[in-house]
C-alpha positions as CSV (number, residue, x, y, z in Angstrom):
1,M,52.6,-56.6,63.2
2,Y,54.3,-53.2,62.8
3,N,55.5,-54.3,59.3
4,R,52.0,-55.2,58.3
5,L,50.6,-51.9,59.4
6,V,53.3,-50.0,57.5
7,C,52.7,-52.1,54.4
8,F,48.9,-51.5,54.6
9,A,49.5,-47.8,55.1
10,T,51.8,-47.6,52.2
11,I,49.3,-49.5,49.9
12,A,46.5,-47.2,51.1
13,V,48.6,-44.1,50.3
14,L,49.5,-45.4,46.9
15,F,45.9,-46.2,46.0
16,A,44.8,-42.7,47.2
17,A,47.5,-41.1,45.1
18,G,46.6,-43.2,42.0
19,A,42.9,-42.4,42.4
20,R,43.5,-38.7,42.8
21,G,45.7,-38.7,39.6
22,A,43.0,-40.6,37.7
23,I,40.4,-38.2,38.8
24,A,42.6,-35.2,38.0
25,Q,43.3,-36.7,34.6
26,Q,39.6,-37.4,33.9
27,D,38.7,-33.9,35.0
28,G,41.4,-32.5,32.7
29,S,40.1,-34.4,29.7
30,E,36.6,-33.4,30.4
31,S,37.6,-29.7,30.8
32,K,39.5,-30.0,27.5
33,A,36.4,-31.4,25.8
34,V,34.2,-28.7,27.2
35,A,36.7,-26.0,26.2
36,A,36.9,-27.4,22.6
37,A,33.1,-27.5,22.4
38,E,32.8,-23.9,23.6
39,Q,35.4,-22.6,21.0
40,P,33.7,-21.2,17.9
41,A,34.0,-23.3,14.8
42,P,36.4,-21.8,12.2
43,K,34.6,-19.6,9.7
44,H,35.0,-20.0,6.0
45,Y,34.1,-17.3,3.4
46,Y,32.0,-17.7,0.4
47,K,30.7,-15.6,-2.5
48,L,27.1,-16.3,-3.4
49,N,26.2,-15.5,-7.0
50,F,22.4,-15.2,-7.6
51,V,20.7,-15.0,-11.0
52,L,17.1,-13.9,-11.1
53,R,15.4,-14.5,-14.5
54,E,12.0,-13.4,-15.6
55,T,10.8,-15.4,-18.6
56,D,7.6,-15.4,-20.8
57,K,6.9,-18.7,-22.6
58,G,10.6,-19.7,-22.3
59,K,12.0,-16.4,-23.6
60,V,14.2,-14.5,-21.2
61,L,12.6,-11.0,-20.6
62,N,14.9,-9.8,-17.8
63,Q,17.9,-11.2,-16.0
64,R,19.5,-9.7,-12.9
65,T,22.6,-10.8,-11.0
66,F,23.4,-10.2,-7.3
67,S,26.6,-11.2,-5.5
68,L,27.0,-11.5,-1.8
69,D,30.0,-12.3,0.4
70,I,29.2,-14.3,3.5
71,S,30.9,-16.4,6.2
72,A,29.7,-19.8,7.2
73,E,30.6,-22.3,9.9
74,A,29.8,-25.9,10.7
75,P,26.4,-26.6,12.1
76,R,26.1,-26.0,15.8
77,A,24.4,-27.8,18.7
78,R,20.6,-27.4,18.9
79,N,20.7,-24.9,21.8
80,A,23.5,-22.7,20.2
81,T,22.7,-19.4,18.6
82,P,21.7,-19.7,15.0
83,P,24.0,-18.4,12.2
84,E,23.9,-14.8,11.0
85,W,21.5,-13.5,8.3
86,W,23.2,-11.9,5.3
87,N,21.2,-9.5,3.1
88,V,21.0,-7.9,-0.3
89,R,18.6,-5.0,-1.0
90,S,18.2,-3.6,-4.5
91,G,15.4,-1.4,-5.6
92,T,13.6,1.9,-5.6
93,R,11.6,3.8,-3.0
94,V,8.3,4.7,-4.7
95,P,6.2,7.6,-3.4
96,V,2.6,6.6,-2.5
97,S,0.1,9.4,-1.9
98,G,-1.9,9.0,1.4
99,P,-4.9,11.0,2.5
100,K,-2.7,13.6,4.3
101,D,0.9,13.0,3.2
102,V,3.2,11.0,1.0
103,N,4.7,7.6,2.1
104,Y,7.4,5.6,0.4
105,M,7.3,1.9,-0.5
106,D,10.3,-0.2,-1.3
107,V,10.0,-1.9,-4.7
108,G,12.7,-4.3,-6.0
109,V,14.6,-7.4,-4.8
110,N,15.4,-8.4,-1.2
111,L,17.4,-11.5,-0.5
112,D,18.1,-12.8,3.1
113,V,20.5,-15.7,3.5
114,R,21.5,-17.9,6.4
115,A,24.2,-20.6,5.7
116,E,26.0,-23.4,7.4
117,E,28.8,-25.6,6.1
118,V,28.1,-29.3,5.6
119,Q,30.2,-31.9,3.9
120,E,28.1,-31.7,0.7
121,G,28.3,-27.9,0.4
122,L,26.3,-25.1,2.0
123,Q,23.0,-25.7,3.7
124,M,21.0,-22.5,3.3
125,Q,17.8,-20.8,4.2
126,I,16.9,-18.1,1.7
127,A,14.0,-15.6,2.1
128,S,13.4,-13.7,-1.1
129,E,11.0,-10.9,-1.9
130,I,10.6,-9.5,-5.5
131,S,8.2,-6.6,-6.2
132,S,7.6,-4.4,-9.2
133,L,5.1,-1.8,-10.3
134,G,2.3,-3.2,-12.5
135,T,1.2,-1.5,-15.7
136,E,-2.4,-1.4,-14.4
137,S,-3.3,1.3,-11.9
138,G,-4.1,0.6,-8.3
139,I,-6.3,2.6,-6.0
140,G,-6.5,6.3,-6.9
141,A,-3.3,7.5,-8.6
142,N,-1.1,4.9,-7.0
143,P,0.3,2.1,-9.1
144,A,-0.5,-1.6,-8.5
145,V,2.4,-3.5,-7.0
146,R,3.2,-7.1,-8.0
147,Q,4.9,-9.1,-5.3
148,L,6.5,-12.6,-5.0
149,K,7.7,-13.9,-1.6
150,V,9.5,-17.2,-1.2
151,R,11.2,-18.7,1.8
152,S,13.2,-21.9,1.0
153,A,15.8,-24.3,2.4
154,L,18.3,-25.9,0.1
155,L,21.6,-27.7,-0.1
156,A,23.9,-25.9,-2.6
157,P,27.0,-27.9,-3.8
158,I,30.0,-25.6,-4.0
159,G,30.7,-24.4,-7.6
160,R,27.4,-25.6,-9.1
161,P,24.3,-23.5,-9.8
162,T,21.3,-24.6,-7.7
163,A,17.7,-23.6,-8.2
164,V,16.2,-21.7,-5.2
165,F,12.7,-21.5,-6.6
166,T,10.6,-21.2,-9.8
167,A,7.3,-19.4,-9.6
168,D,4.7,-18.3,-12.1
169,D,3.3,-14.8,-11.9
170,P,-0.5,-15.2,-11.4
171,A,-1.3,-11.9,-13.2
172,S,0.6,-12.8,-16.5
173,T,2.4,-15.6,-18.3
174,H,5.7,-14.6,-16.7
175,R,7.8,-17.0,-14.7
176,F,10.4,-16.1,-12.1
177,E,13.4,-18.3,-11.5
178,L,16.1,-17.7,-8.9
179,E,19.4,-19.7,-8.7
180,V,22.4,-19.5,-6.5
181,M,26.0,-20.6,-7.0
182,A,28.3,-20.7,-3.9
183,M,32.0,-20.3,-4.4
184,R,34.6,-20.7,-1.6
185,E,36.8,-17.7,-1.2
186,K,40.5,-18.3,-0.8
């Protein structure tokens, strides 16, 4: 009887030790998975080359280029913070007379970019605002301002130009085209 009791006690101790080890091993693998998920994804750096063309009946009237260095990472979980916005501001501050004083208005090109890496290239959101002074006069002595705002989402393959938007100017026969080419930095 004593031998049976010792045998059962030994088996019980071995099962308890095995179960504790299995639980510890499981907790360790879960904690490693949680730690890996919490680590930030590695960032890669890209140069975005934008080309903005203004055409009239197919003839290029004006072409401007903008370059922007950004970093991008792999897409995140739904509840994670979204990627950063990267910006380009190019233009002039134009004085506008008010009833009592002079205010300034920004006229030019504003580009705001948010990018994430995907297998096919860069998944981007681009907000663009293009404004210029019209030849016609506005209210009083202030010039009229022409403006084009576009917010778009696109997938840009690395190393190939991709159209962001094409838009006609409602006040003329001009057309605006914006394209981007993403290049991976070494």
